[in-house]
mmCIF file of the N, C-alpha and C atoms, coordinates in Angstrom:
data_MODEL
# 
_entry.id   MODEL 
# 
loop_
_atom_site.group_PDB 
_atom_site.id 
_atom_site.type_symbol 
_atom_site.label_atom_id 
_atom_site.label_alt_id 
_atom_site.label_comp_id 
_atom_site.label_asym_id 
_atom_site.label_entity_id 
_atom_site.label_seq_id 
_atom_site.pdbx_PDB_ins_code 
_atom_site.Cartn_x 
_atom_site.Cartn_y 
_atom_site.Cartn_z 
_atom_site.occupancy 
_atom_site.B_iso_or_equiv 
_atom_site.pdbx_formal_charge 
_atom_site.auth_seq_id 
_atom_site.auth_comp_id 
_atom_site.auth_asym_id 
_atom_site.auth_atom_id 
_atom_site.pdbx_PDB_model_num 
ATOM 1   N N  . MET A 1 1  ? -28.008 144.518 36.816 1.00 0.00 ? 1  MET A N  1 
ATOM 2   C CA . MET A 1 1  ? -28.267 144.080 35.521 1.00 0.00 ? 1  MET A CA 1 
ATOM 3   C C  . MET A 1 1  ? -29.204 144.813 34.778 1.00 0.00 ? 1  MET A C  1 
ATOM 4   N N  . THR A 1 2  ? -28.754 144.930 33.709 1.00 0.00 ? 2  THR A N  1 
ATOM 5   C CA . THR A 1 2  ? -29.727 146.006 32.765 1.00 0.00 ? 2  THR A CA 1 
ATOM 6   C C  . THR A 1 2  ? -30.828 145.203 32.235 1.00 0.00 ? 2  THR A C  1 
ATOM 7   N N  . ALA A 1 3  ? -31.879 146.149 31.973 1.00 0.00 ? 3  ALA A N  1 
ATOM 8   C CA . ALA A 1 3  ? -33.128 145.268 31.563 1.00 0.00 ? 3  ALA A CA 1 
ATOM 9   C C  . ALA A 1 3  ? -32.793 144.676 30.329 1.00 0.00 ? 3  ALA A C  1 
ATOM 10  N N  . GLN A 1 4  ? -31.886 145.152 29.444 1.00 0.00 ? 4  GLN A N  1 
ATOM 11  C CA . GLN A 1 4  ? -31.551 144.451 28.070 1.00 0.00 ? 4  GLN A CA 1 
ATOM 12  C C  . GLN A 1 4  ? -31.034 143.322 28.328 1.00 0.00 ? 4  GLN A C  1 
ATOM 13  N N  . LEU A 1 5  ? -30.321 143.231 29.230 1.00 0.00 ? 5  LEU A N  1 
ATOM 14  C CA . LEU A 1 5  ? -29.556 141.852 29.682 1.00 0.00 ? 5  LEU A CA 1 
ATOM 15  C C  . LEU A 1 5  ? -30.528 140.968 30.676 1.00 0.00 ? 5  LEU A C  1 
ATOM 16  N N  . ALA A 1 6  ? -31.412 141.414 31.478 1.00 0.00 ? 6  ALA A N  1 
ATOM 17  C CA . ALA A 1 6  ? -32.221 140.426 31.848 1.00 0.00 ? 6  ALA A CA 1 
ATOM 18  C C  . ALA A 1 6  ? -33.166 139.797 30.876 1.00 0.00 ? 6  ALA A C  1 
ATOM 19  N N  . GLU A 1 7  ? -33.618 140.775 29.613 1.00 0.00 ? 7  GLU A N  1 
ATOM 20  C CA . GLU A 1 7  ? -34.359 140.108 28.460 1.00 0.00 ? 7  GLU A CA 1 
ATOM 21  C C  . GLU A 1 7  ? -33.529 138.938 28.038 1.00 0.00 ? 7  GLU A C  1 
ATOM 22  N N  . ILE A 1 8  ? -32.341 139.298 27.770 1.00 0.00 ? 8  ILE A N  1 
ATOM 23  C CA . ILE A 1 8  ? -31.462 138.520 26.938 1.00 0.00 ? 8  ILE A CA 1 
ATOM 24  C C  . ILE A 1 8  ? -31.544 137.039 27.611 1.00 0.00 ? 8  ILE A C  1 
ATOM 25  N N  . GLU A 1 9  ? -30.977 137.351 29.064 1.00 0.00 ? 9  GLU A N  1 
ATOM 26  C CA . GLU A 1 9  ? -31.117 136.183 29.621 1.00 0.00 ? 9  GLU A CA 1 
ATOM 27  C C  . GLU A 1 9  ? -32.334 135.082 29.574 1.00 0.00 ? 9  GLU A C  1 
ATOM 28  N N  . SER A 1 10 ? -33.387 135.930 29.663 1.00 0.00 ? 10 SER A N  1 
ATOM 29  C CA . SER A 1 10 ? -34.854 135.182 29.985 1.00 0.00 ? 10 SER A CA 1 
ATOM 30  C C  . SER A 1 10 ? -35.217 134.443 28.736 1.00 0.00 ? 10 SER A C  1 
ATOM 31  N N  . ARG A 1 11 ? -34.877 135.232 27.669 1.00 0.00 ? 11 ARG A N  1 
ATOM 32  C CA . ARG A 1 11 ? -34.633 134.316 26.235 1.00 0.00 ? 11 ARG A CA 1 
ATOM 33  C C  . ARG A 1 11 ? -33.894 133.434 26.138 1.00 0.00 ? 11 ARG A C  1 
ATOM 34  N N  . ALA A 1 12 ? -32.366 133.599 26.462 1.00 0.00 ? 12 ALA A N  1 
ATOM 35  C CA . ALA A 1 12 ? -31.743 132.415 26.422 1.00 0.00 ? 12 ALA A CA 1 
ATOM 36  C C  . ALA A 1 12 ? -32.059 131.316 27.096 1.00 0.00 ? 12 ALA A C  1 
ATOM 37  N N  . MET A 1 13 ? -32.538 131.613 28.342 1.00 0.00 ? 13 MET A N  1 
ATOM 38  C CA . MET A 1 13 ? -33.152 130.256 29.033 1.00 0.00 ? 13 MET A CA 1 
ATOM 39  C C  . MET A 1 13 ? -34.054 129.393 28.531 1.00 0.00 ? 13 MET A C  1 
ATOM 40  N N  . GLU A 1 14 ? -34.847 130.130 27.364 1.00 0.00 ? 14 GLU A N  1 
ATOM 41  C CA . GLU A 1 14 ? -35.970 129.321 26.554 1.00 0.00 ? 14 GLU A CA 1 
ATOM 42  C C  . GLU A 1 14 ? -35.482 128.390 25.846 1.00 0.00 ? 14 GLU A C  1 
ATOM 43  N N  . LEU A 1 15 ? -34.250 128.603 25.270 1.00 0.00 ? 15 LEU A N  1 
ATOM 44  C CA . LEU A 1 15 ? -33.575 127.799 24.188 1.00 0.00 ? 15 LEU A CA 1 
ATOM 45  C C  . LEU A 1 15 ? -33.384 126.409 24.528 1.00 0.00 ? 15 LEU A C  1 
ATOM 46  N N  . SER A 1 16 ? -33.471 125.444 23.423 1.00 0.00 ? 16 SER A N  1 
ATOM 47  C CA . SER A 1 16 ? -33.064 124.206 23.931 1.00 0.00 ? 16 SER A CA 1 
ATOM 48  C C  . SER A 1 16 ? -31.267 124.009 24.386 1.00 0.00 ? 16 SER A C  1 
ATOM 49  N N  . LEU A 1 17 ? -30.932 122.914 24.691 1.00 0.00 ? 17 LEU A N  1 
ATOM 50  C CA . LEU A 1 17 ? -29.679 122.798 25.447 1.00 0.00 ? 17 LEU A CA 1 
ATOM 51  C C  . LEU A 1 17 ? -28.779 123.231 24.413 1.00 0.00 ? 17 LEU A C  1 
ATOM 52  N N  . ASP A 1 18 ? -28.972 122.488 23.222 1.00 0.00 ? 18 ASP A N  1 
ATOM 53  C CA . ASP A 1 18 ? -28.020 122.726 22.022 1.00 0.00 ? 18 ASP A CA 1 
ATOM 54  C C  . ASP A 1 18 ? -27.637 123.995 21.642 1.00 0.00 ? 18 ASP A C  1 
ATOM 55  N N  . ASP A 1 19 ? -28.856 124.678 21.556 1.00 0.00 ? 19 ASP A N  1 
ATOM 56  C CA . ASP A 1 19 ? -28.547 126.177 21.027 1.00 0.00 ? 19 ASP A CA 1 
ATOM 57  C C  . ASP A 1 19 ? -27.995 127.012 22.226 1.00 0.00 ? 19 ASP A C  1 
ATOM 58  N N  . ARG A 1 20 ? -28.290 126.905 23.594 1.00 0.00 ? 20 ARG A N  1 
ATOM 59  C CA . ARG A 1 20 ? -27.615 127.372 24.679 1.00 0.00 ? 20 ARG A CA 1 
ATOM 60  C C  . ARG A 1 20 ? -25.968 126.792 24.739 1.00 0.00 ? 20 ARG A C  1 
ATOM 61  N N  . LEU A 1 21 ? -25.845 125.990 24.334 1.00 0.00 ? 21 LEU A N  1 
ATOM 62  C CA . LEU A 1 21 ? -24.393 125.428 24.283 1.00 0.00 ? 21 LEU A CA 1 
ATOM 63  C C  . LEU A 1 21 ? -23.634 126.318 22.762 1.00 0.00 ? 21 LEU A C  1 
ATOM 64  N N  . SER A 1 22 ? -24.503 126.196 21.891 1.00 0.00 ? 22 SER A N  1 
ATOM 65  C CA . SER A 1 22 ? -23.890 127.067 20.846 1.00 0.00 ? 22 SER A CA 1 
ATOM 66  C C  . SER A 1 22 ? -23.617 128.552 20.957 1.00 0.00 ? 22 SER A C  1 
ATOM 67  N N  . LEU A 1 23 ? -24.431 129.008 21.920 1.00 0.00 ? 23 LEU A N  1 
ATOM 68  C CA . LEU A 1 23 ? -24.803 130.614 22.485 1.00 0.00 ? 23 LEU A CA 1 
ATOM 69  C C  . LEU A 1 23 ? -23.416 130.993 23.277 1.00 0.00 ? 23 LEU A C  1 
ATOM 70  N N  . VAL A 1 24 ? -23.379 129.841 24.117 1.00 0.00 ? 24 VAL A N  1 
ATOM 71  C CA . VAL A 1 24 ? -22.218 130.131 25.063 1.00 0.00 ? 24 VAL A CA 1 
ATOM 72  C C  . VAL A 1 24 ? -20.862 130.067 24.553 1.00 0.00 ? 24 VAL A C  1 
ATOM 73  N N  . THR A 1 25 ? -20.827 129.033 23.548 1.00 0.00 ? 25 THR A N  1 
ATOM 74  C CA . THR A 1 25 ? -19.487 128.902 22.853 1.00 0.00 ? 25 THR A CA 1 
ATOM 75  C C  . THR A 1 25 ? -19.140 130.065 22.023 1.00 0.00 ? 25 THR A C  1 
ATOM 76  N N  . LEU A 1 26 ? -20.391 130.821 21.344 1.00 0.00 ? 26 LEU A N  1 
ATOM 77  C CA . LEU A 1 26 ? -20.157 131.890 20.483 1.00 0.00 ? 26 LEU A CA 1 
ATOM 78  C C  . LEU A 1 26 ? -19.716 133.127 21.585 1.00 0.00 ? 26 LEU A C  1 
ATOM 79  N N  . LEU A 1 27 ? -20.336 133.278 22.506 1.00 0.00 ? 27 LEU A N  1 
ATOM 80  C CA . LEU A 1 27 ? -19.806 134.306 23.532 1.00 0.00 ? 27 LEU A CA 1 
ATOM 81  C C  . LEU A 1 27 ? -18.633 134.096 23.956 1.00 0.00 ? 27 LEU A C  1 
ATOM 82  N N  . TRP A 1 28 ? -18.326 132.872 24.319 1.00 0.00 ? 28 TRP A N  1 
ATOM 83  C CA . TRP A 1 28 ? -16.780 132.776 25.011 1.00 0.00 ? 28 TRP A CA 1 
ATOM 84  C C  . TRP A 1 28 ? -15.776 133.135 23.933 1.00 0.00 ? 28 TRP A C  1 
ATOM 85  N N  . ASP A 1 29 ? -16.118 132.735 22.632 1.00 0.00 ? 29 ASP A N  1 
ATOM 86  C CA . ASP A 1 29 ? -15.284 133.144 21.780 1.00 0.00 ? 29 ASP A CA 1 
ATOM 87  C C  . ASP A 1 29 ? -14.751 134.598 21.282 1.00 0.00 ? 29 ASP A C  1 
ATOM 88  N N  . SER A 1 30 ? -16.167 135.186 21.703 1.00 0.00 ? 30 SER A N  1 
ATOM 89  C CA . SER A 1 30 ? -16.293 136.607 21.444 1.00 0.00 ? 30 SER A CA 1 
ATOM 90  C C  . SER A 1 30 ? -15.037 137.190 22.557 1.00 0.00 ? 30 SER A C  1 
ATOM 91  N N  . ILE A 1 31 ? -15.100 136.801 23.569 1.00 0.00 ? 31 ILE A N  1 
ATOM 92  C CA . ILE A 1 31 ? -14.230 137.354 24.597 1.00 0.00 ? 31 ILE A CA 1 
ATOM 93  C C  . ILE A 1 31 ? -12.738 136.760 24.797 1.00 0.00 ? 31 ILE A C  1 
ATOM 94  N N  . ALA A 1 32 ? -12.661 135.529 24.395 1.00 0.00 ? 32 ALA A N  1 
ATOM 95  C CA . ALA A 1 32 ? -11.373 134.882 24.593 1.00 0.00 ? 32 ALA A CA 1 
ATOM 96  C C  . ALA A 1 32 ? -10.132 134.969 23.581 1.00 0.00 ? 32 ALA A C  1 
ATOM 97  N N  . HIS A 1 33 ? -9.985  136.189 23.524 1.00 0.00 ? 33 HIS A N  1 
ATOM 98  C CA . HIS A 1 33 ? -8.715  136.301 22.533 1.00 0.00 ? 33 HIS A CA 1 
ATOM 99  C C  . HIS A 1 33 ? -7.611  136.912 23.438 1.00 0.00 ? 33 HIS A C  1 
ATOM 100 N N  . LYS A 1 34 ? -6.593  136.587 22.480 1.00 0.00 ? 34 LYS A N  1 
ATOM 101 C CA . LYS A 1 34 ? -4.907  136.783 23.099 1.00 0.00 ? 34 LYS A CA 1 
ATOM 102 C C  . LYS A 1 34 ? -5.081  138.215 24.022 1.00 0.00 ? 34 LYS A C  1 
ATOM 103 N N  . GLU A 1 35 ? -5.818  139.292 23.776 1.00 0.00 ? 35 GLU A N  1 
ATOM 104 C CA . GLU A 1 35 ? -5.535  140.438 24.157 1.00 0.00 ? 35 GLU A CA 1 
ATOM 105 C C  . GLU A 1 35 ? -6.216  140.395 25.817 1.00 0.00 ? 35 GLU A C  1 
ATOM 106 N N  . SER A 1 36 ? -7.333  139.577 25.720 1.00 0.00 ? 36 SER A N  1 
ATOM 107 C CA . SER A 1 36 ? -8.162  139.460 26.990 1.00 0.00 ? 36 SER A CA 1 
ATOM 108 C C  . SER A 1 36 ? -7.318  138.551 28.087 1.00 0.00 ? 36 SER A C  1 
ATOM 109 N N  . GLY A 1 37 ? -6.419  138.082 27.843 1.00 0.00 ? 37 GLY A N  1 
ATOM 110 C CA . GLY A 1 37 ? -5.542  137.052 28.864 1.00 0.00 ? 37 GLY A CA 1 
ATOM 111 C C  . GLY A 1 37 ? -6.363  135.535 28.948 1.00 0.00 ? 37 GLY A C  1 
ATOM 112 N N  . LEU A 1 38 ? -7.581  135.470 28.225 1.00 0.00 ? 38 LEU A N  1 
ATOM 113 C CA . LEU A 1 38 ? -8.025  134.405 28.522 1.00 0.00 ? 38 LEU A CA 1 
ATOM 114 C C  . LEU A 1 38 ? -7.557  133.290 27.434 1.00 0.00 ? 38 LEU A C  1 
ATOM 115 N N  . SER A 1 39 ? -7.626  132.005 28.006 1.00 0.00 ? 39 SER A N  1 
ATOM 116 C CA . SER A 1 39 ? -7.228  130.776 26.931 1.00 0.00 ? 39 SER A CA 1 
ATOM 117 C C  . SER A 1 39 ? -8.419  130.459 26.345 1.00 0.00 ? 39 SER A C  1 
ATOM 118 N N  . GLN A 1 40 ? -8.541  129.798 25.186 1.00 0.00 ? 40 GLN A N  1 
ATOM 119 C CA . GLN A 1 40 ? -9.399  129.202 24.400 1.00 0.00 ? 40 GLN A CA 1 
ATOM 120 C C  . GLN A 1 40 ? -9.286  127.598 24.504 1.00 0.00 ? 40 GLN A C  1 
ATOM 121 N N  . ASP A 1 41 ? -9.684  127.061 25.652 1.00 0.00 ? 41 ASP A N  1 
ATOM 122 C CA . ASP A 1 41 ? -9.495  125.548 26.176 1.00 0.00 ? 41 ASP A CA 1 
ATOM 123 C C  . ASP A 1 41 ? -10.809 124.608 25.448 1.00 0.00 ? 41 ASP A C  1 
ATOM 124 N N  . ARG A 1 42 ? -10.829 124.658 24.272 1.00 0.00 ? 42 ARG A N  1 
ATOM 125 C CA . ARG A 1 42 ? -11.951 123.880 23.613 1.00 0.00 ? 42 ARG A CA 1 
ATOM 126 C C  . ARG A 1 42 ? -12.135 122.228 24.193 1.00 0.00 ? 42 ARG A C  1 
ATOM 127 N N  . GLU A 1 43 ? -10.683 121.720 24.202 1.00 0.00 ? 43 GLU A N  1 
ATOM 128 C CA . GLU A 1 43 ? -10.700 120.381 25.046 1.00 0.00 ? 43 GLU A CA 1 
ATOM 129 C C  . GLU A 1 43 ? -11.536 120.242 26.164 1.00 0.00 ? 43 GLU A C  1 
ATOM 130 N N  . GLY A 1 44 ? -11.211 121.424 27.120 1.00 0.00 ? 44 GLY A N  1 
ATOM 131 C CA . GLY A 1 44 ? -11.197 121.461 28.189 1.00 0.00 ? 44 GLY A CA 1 
ATOM 132 C C  . GLY A 1 44 ? -13.006 121.894 28.283 1.00 0.00 ? 44 GLY A C  1 
ATOM 133 N N  . PHE A 1 45 ? -13.357 122.616 27.458 1.00 0.00 ? 45 PHE A N  1 
ATOM 134 C CA . PHE A 1 45 ? -14.881 122.673 27.734 1.00 0.00 ? 45 PHE A CA 1 
ATOM 135 C C  . PHE A 1 45 ? -15.668 121.647 27.318 1.00 0.00 ? 45 PHE A C  1 
ATOM 136 N N  . ALA A 1 46 ? -15.057 120.915 26.129 1.00 0.00 ? 46 ALA A N  1 
ATOM 137 C CA . ALA A 1 46 ? -15.768 120.039 25.663 1.00 0.00 ? 46 ALA A CA 1 
ATOM 138 C C  . ALA A 1 46 ? -16.146 118.604 26.649 1.00 0.00 ? 46 ALA A C  1 
ATOM 139 N N  . GLU A 1 47 ? -14.577 118.593 27.380 1.00 0.00 ? 47 GLU A N  1 
ATOM 140 C CA . GLU A 1 47 ? -14.562 117.535 28.379 1.00 0.00 ? 47 GLU A CA 1 
ATOM 141 C C  . GLU A 1 47 ? -15.901 117.982 29.599 1.00 0.00 ? 47 GLU A C  1 
ATOM 142 N N  . ALA A 1 48 ? -15.692 119.260 29.834 1.00 0.00 ? 48 ALA A N  1 
ATOM 143 C CA . ALA A 1 48 ? -16.795 119.683 30.909 1.00 0.00 ? 48 ALA A CA 1 
ATOM 144 C C  . ALA A 1 48 ? -18.211 119.195 30.681 1.00 0.00 ? 48 ALA A C  1 
ATOM 145 N N  . LEU A 1 49 ? -18.012 119.623 29.403 1.00 0.00 ? 49 LEU A N  1 
ATOM 146 C CA . LEU A 1 49 ? -19.775 119.263 28.788 1.00 0.00 ? 49 LEU A CA 1 
ATOM 147 C C  . LEU A 1 49 ? -20.197 117.699 29.048 1.00 0.00 ? 49 LEU A C  1 
ATOM 148 N N  . CYS A 1 50 ? -19.010 116.734 28.446 1.00 0.00 ? 50 CYS A N  1 
ATOM 149 C CA . CYS A 1 50 ? -19.263 115.355 28.318 1.00 0.00 ? 50 CYS A CA 1 
ATOM 150 C C  . CYS A 1 50 ? -19.491 115.053 29.854 1.00 0.00 ? 50 CYS A C  1 
ATOM 151 N N  . ARG A 1 51 ? -18.510 115.450 30.818 1.00 0.00 ? 51 ARG A N  1 
ATOM 152 C CA . ARG A 1 51 ? -18.860 115.184 32.242 1.00 0.00 ? 51 ARG A CA 1 
ATOM 153 C C  . ARG A 1 51 ? -20.087 115.486 32.582 1.00 0.00 ? 51 ARG A C  1 
ATOM 154 N N  . ASP A 1 52 ? -20.703 116.637 32.115 1.00 0.00 ? 52 ASP A N  1 
ATOM 155 C CA . ASP A 1 52 ? -21.942 117.129 32.744 1.00 0.00 ? 52 ASP A CA 1 
ATOM 156 C C  . ASP A 1 52 ? -22.883 116.024 32.277 1.00 0.00 ? 52 ASP A C  1 
ATOM 157 N N  . ARG A 1 53 ? -22.807 116.029 31.381 1.00 0.00 ? 53 ARG A N  1 
ATOM 158 C CA . ARG A 1 53 ? -23.894 114.865 30.465 1.00 0.00 ? 53 ARG A CA 1 
ATOM 159 C C  . ARG A 1 53 ? -23.606 113.543 31.100 1.00 0.00 ? 53 ARG A C  1 
ATOM 160 N N  . GLU A 1 54 ? -22.723 113.104 31.509 1.00 0.00 ? 54 GLU A N  1 
ATOM 161 C CA . GLU A 1 54 ? -22.645 111.792 32.126 1.00 0.00 ? 54 GLU A CA 1 
ATOM 162 C C  . GLU A 1 54 ? -23.362 111.808 33.461 1.00 0.00 ? 54 GLU A C  1 
ATOM 163 N N  . PHE A 1 55 ? -22.944 112.798 34.199 1.00 0.00 ? 55 PHE A N  1 
ATOM 164 C CA . PHE A 1 55 ? -23.638 113.287 35.576 1.00 0.00 ? 55 PHE A CA 1 
ATOM 165 C C  . PHE A 1 55 ? -24.947 113.127 35.379 1.00 0.00 ? 55 PHE A C  1 
ATOM 166 N N  . ASP A 1 56 ? -25.769 113.968 34.328 1.00 0.00 ? 56 ASP A N  1 
ATOM 167 C CA . ASP A 1 56 ? -26.965 114.163 33.919 1.00 0.00 ? 56 ASP A CA 1 
ATOM 168 C C  . ASP A 1 56 ? -27.993 112.831 33.992 1.00 0.00 ? 56 ASP A C  1 
ATOM 169 N N  . ASP A 1 57 ? -26.861 112.028 33.105 1.00 0.00 ? 57 ASP A N  1 
ATOM 170 C CA . ASP A 1 57 ? -27.605 110.569 32.437 1.00 0.00 ? 57 ASP A CA 1 
ATOM 171 C C  . ASP A 1 57 ? -27.195 109.495 33.682 1.00 0.00 ? 57 ASP A C  1 
ATOM 172 N N  . GLY A 1 58 ? -26.638 109.693 34.804 1.00 0.00 ? 58 GLY A N  1 
ATOM 173 C CA . GLY A 1 58 ? -26.643 108.826 35.722 1.00 0.00 ? 58 GLY A CA 1 
ATOM 174 C C  . GLY A 1 58 ? -25.605 107.808 35.243 1.00 0.00 ? 58 GLY A C  1 
ATOM 175 N N  . ILE A 1 59 ? -24.619 108.125 34.387 1.00 0.00 ? 59 ILE A N  1 
ATOM 176 C CA . ILE A 1 59 ? -23.524 107.276 34.115 1.00 0.00 ? 59 ILE A CA 1 
ATOM 177 C C  . ILE A 1 59 ? -22.346 107.378 35.153 1.00 0.00 ? 59 ILE A C  1 
ATOM 178 N N  . GLU A 1 60 ? -22.149 108.511 35.786 1.00 0.00 ? 60 GLU A N  1 
ATOM 179 C CA . GLU A 1 60 ? -21.087 108.801 36.733 1.00 0.00 ? 60 GLU A CA 1 
ATOM 180 C C  . GLU A 1 60 ? -21.912 109.354 37.852 1.00 0.00 ? 60 GLU A C  1 
ATOM 181 N N  . VAL A 1 61 ? -21.474 108.866 39.115 1.00 0.00 ? 61 VAL A N  1 
ATOM 182 C CA . VAL A 1 61 ? -21.968 109.445 40.404 1.00 0.00 ? 61 VAL A CA 1 
ATOM 183 C C  . VAL A 1 61 ? -21.218 110.381 41.021 1.00 0.00 ? 61 VAL A C  1 
ATOM 184 N N  . GLY A 1 62 ? -21.455 111.743 41.390 1.00 0.00 ? 62 GLY A N  1 
ATOM 185 C CA . GLY A 1 62 ? -20.524 112.411 41.923 1.00 0.00 ? 62 GLY A CA 1 
ATOM 186 C C  . GLY A 1 62 ? -20.592 112.325 43.652 1.00 0.00 ? 62 GLY A C  1 
ATOM 187 N N  . CYS A 1 63 ? -19.637 112.930 44.060 1.00 0.00 ? 63 CYS A N  1 
ATOM 188 C CA . CYS A 1 63 ? -19.423 112.988 45.680 1.00 0.00 ? 63 CYS A CA 1 
ATOM 189 C C  . CYS A 1 63 ? -20.056 114.124 46.230 1.00 0.00 ? 63 CYS A C  1 
ATOM 190 N N  . SER A 1 64 ? -20.544 114.035 47.435 1.00 0.00 ? 64 SER A N  1 
ATOM 191 C CA . SER A 1 64 ? -21.340 115.194 48.350 1.00 0.00 ? 64 SER A CA 1 
ATOM 192 C C  . SER A 1 64 ? -20.062 116.196 48.415 1.00 0.00 ? 64 SER A C  1 
ATOM 193 N N  . HIS A 1 65 ? -20.561 117.227 48.806 1.00 0.00 ? 65 HIS A N  1 
ATOM 194 C CA . HIS A 1 65 ? -19.543 118.122 49.405 1.00 0.00 ? 65 HIS A CA 1 
ATOM 195 C C  . HIS A 1 65 ? -18.776 117.745 50.530 1.00 0.00 ? 65 HIS A C  1 
ATOM 196 N N  . GLU A 1 66 ? -19.624 117.144 51.622 1.00 0.00 ? 66 GLU A N  1 
ATOM 197 C CA . GLU A 1 66 ? -19.195 116.769 52.788 1.00 0.00 ? 66 GLU A CA 1 
ATOM 198 C C  . GLU A 1 66 ? -17.954 115.507 52.422 1.00 0.00 ? 66 GLU A C  1 
ATOM 199 N N  . GLU A 1 67 ? -18.186 114.544 51.330 1.00 0.00 ? 67 GLU A N  1 
ATOM 200 C CA . GLU A 1 67 ? -17.190 113.880 51.142 1.00 0.00 ? 67 GLU A CA 1 
ATOM 201 C C  . GLU A 1 67 ? -15.857 114.411 50.576 1.00 0.00 ? 67 GLU A C  1 
ATOM 202 N N  . VAL A 1 68 ? -15.939 115.259 49.775 1.00 0.00 ? 68 VAL A N  1 
ATOM 203 C CA . VAL A 1 68 ? -15.018 115.995 49.005 1.00 0.00 ? 68 VAL A CA 1 
ATOM 204 C C  . VAL A 1 68 ? -14.199 116.656 50.308 1.00 0.00 ? 68 VAL A C  1 
ATOM 205 N N  . MET A 1 69 ? -14.703 117.221 51.269 1.00 0.00 ? 69 MET A N  1 
ATOM 206 C CA . MET A 1 69 ? -14.113 118.046 52.247 1.00 0.00 ? 69 MET A CA 1 
ATOM 207 C C  . MET A 1 69 ? -13.516 116.987 52.988 1.00 0.00 ? 69 MET A C  1 
ATOM 208 N N  . SER A 1 70 ? -14.091 115.866 53.549 1.00 0.00 ? 70 SER A N  1 
ATOM 209 C CA . SER A 1 70 ? -13.454 114.875 54.160 1.00 0.00 ? 70 SER A CA 1 
ATOM 210 C C  . SER A 1 70 ? -11.976 114.161 53.582 1.00 0.00 ? 70 SER A C  1 
ATOM 211 N N  . GLU A 1 71 ? -12.312 114.117 52.195 1.00 0.00 ? 71 GLU A N  1 
ATOM 212 C CA . GLU A 1 71 ? -10.901 113.527 51.683 1.00 0.00 ? 71 GLU A CA 1 
ATOM 213 C C  . GLU A 1 71 ? -9.941  114.628 51.722 1.00 0.00 ? 71 GLU A C  1 
ATOM 214 N N  . VAL A 1 72 ? -10.252 115.878 51.532 1.00 0.00 ? 72 VAL A N  1 
ATOM 215 C CA . VAL A 1 72 ? -9.507  116.968 51.417 1.00 0.00 ? 72 VAL A CA 1 
ATOM 216 C C  . VAL A 1 72 ? -8.690  117.016 52.763 1.00 0.00 ? 72 VAL A C  1 
ATOM 217 N N  . ARG A 1 73 ? -9.424  117.086 53.833 1.00 0.00 ? 73 ARG A N  1 
ATOM 218 C CA . ARG A 1 73 ? -8.848  117.008 55.089 1.00 0.00 ? 73 ARG A CA 1 
ATOM 219 C C  . ARG A 1 73 ? -8.140  116.172 55.833 1.00 0.00 ? 73 ARG A C  1 
ATOM 220 N N  . GLN A 1 74 ? -8.335  114.694 55.165 1.00 0.00 ? 74 GLN A N  1 
ATOM 221 C CA . GLN A 1 74 ? -7.689  113.616 55.193 1.00 0.00 ? 74 GLN A CA 1 
ATOM 222 C C  . GLN A 1 74 ? -6.276  113.744 54.435 1.00 0.00 ? 74 GLN A C  1 
ATOM 223 N N  . VAL A 1 75 ? -6.195  114.217 53.426 1.00 0.00 ? 75 VAL A N  1 
ATOM 224 C CA . VAL A 1 75 ? -4.879  114.285 52.563 1.00 0.00 ? 75 VAL A CA 1 
ATOM 225 C C  . VAL A 1 75 ? -4.294  115.439 53.346 1.00 0.00 ? 75 VAL A C  1 
ATOM 226 N N  . ILE A 1 76 ? -4.596  116.698 53.565 1.00 0.00 ? 76 ILE A N  1 
ATOM 227 C CA . ILE A 1 76 ? -3.790  117.603 54.374 1.00 0.00 ? 76 ILE A CA 1 
ATOM 228 C C  . ILE A 1 76 ? -3.330  116.821 55.610 1.00 0.00 ? 76 ILE A C  1 
ATOM 229 N N  . ASN A 1 77 ? -4.290  116.368 56.615 1.00 0.00 ? 77 ASN A N  1 
ATOM 230 C CA . ASN A 1 77 ? -3.661  115.936 57.699 1.00 0.00 ? 77 ASN A CA 1 
ATOM 231 C C  . ASN A 1 77 ? -2.268  114.857 57.431 1.00 0.00 ? 77 ASN A C  1 
ATOM 232 N N  . GLU A 1 78 ? -2.705  114.261 56.516 1.00 0.00 ? 78 GLU A N  1 
ATOM 233 C CA . GLU A 1 78 ? -1.519  113.024 56.249 1.00 0.00 ? 78 GLU A CA 1 
ATOM 234 C C  . GLU A 1 78 ? 0.075   113.696 55.701 1.00 0.00 ? 78 GLU A C  1 
ATOM 235 N N  . THR A 1 79 ? -0.411  115.007 54.813 1.00 0.00 ? 79 THR A N  1 
ATOM 236 C CA . THR A 1 79 ? 0.728   115.631 54.567 1.00 0.00 ? 79 THR A CA 1 
ATOM 237 C C  . THR A 1 79 ? 1.423   116.292 55.582 1.00 0.00 ? 79 THR A C  1 
ATOM 238 N N  . ARG A 1 80 ? 0.590   116.792 56.580 1.00 0.00 ? 80 ARG A N  1 
ATOM 239 C CA . ARG A 1 80 ? 1.244   117.492 57.802 1.00 0.00 ? 80 ARG A CA 1 
ATOM 240 C C  . ARG A 1 80 ? 2.099   116.568 58.539 1.00 0.00 ? 80 ARG A C  1 
ATOM 241 N N  . LEU A 1 81 ? 1.620   115.177 58.735 1.00 0.00 ? 81 LEU A N  1 
ATOM 242 C CA . LEU A 1 81 ? 2.241   114.237 59.314 1.00 0.00 ? 81 LEU A CA 1 
ATOM 243 C C  . LEU A 1 81 ? 3.395   113.599 58.869 1.00 0.00 ? 81 LEU A C  1 
ATOM 244 N N  . SER A 1 82 ? 3.482   113.597 57.340 1.00 0.00 ? 82 SER A N  1 
ATOM 245 C CA . SER A 1 82 ? 4.747   113.128 56.857 1.00 0.00 ? 82 SER A CA 1 
ATOM 246 C C  . SER A 1 82 ? 5.645   114.401 57.055 1.00 0.00 ? 82 SER A C  1 
ATOM 247 N N  . GLN A 1 83 ? 5.295   115.551 56.890 1.00 0.00 ? 83 GLN A N  1 
ATOM 248 C CA . GLN A 1 83 ? 6.282   116.599 57.143 1.00 0.00 ? 83 GLN A CA 1 
ATOM 249 C C  . GLN A 1 83 ? 6.880   116.941 58.417 1.00 0.00 ? 83 GLN A C  1 
ATOM 250 N N  . SER A 1 84 ? 6.218   116.518 59.087 1.00 0.00 ? 84 SER A N  1 
ATOM 251 C CA . SER A 1 84 ? 6.833   117.094 60.706 1.00 0.00 ? 84 SER A CA 1 
ATOM 252 C C  . SER A 1 84 ? 7.537   115.809 60.862 1.00 0.00 ? 84 SER A C  1 
ATOM 253 N N  . ARG A 1 85 ? 7.951   114.447 60.419 1.00 0.00 ? 85 ARG A N  1 
ATOM 254 C CA . ARG A 1 85 ? 8.774   113.457 60.766 1.00 0.00 ? 85 ARG A CA 1 
ATOM 255 C C  . ARG A 1 85 ? 10.143  113.936 60.348 1.00 0.00 ? 85 ARG A C  1 
# 
């Protein structure tokens, strides 16, 4: 990381949440062009921000890594069993 980037990162982290969201949107828009192959999924981004706020506000409760992995293993095992029949 360059010294200039480290300074920008440090200063950006001092911004309010709304200002950081504006900055990230501006930066994303600057690279998300057709030529770059990246899509501009504003609805998906907005949904992710909404979900993040719900977790922060305690409206939603997430699952631990262990819980997610346990469910994934269960689905994989069930799929294997059904395919072997």
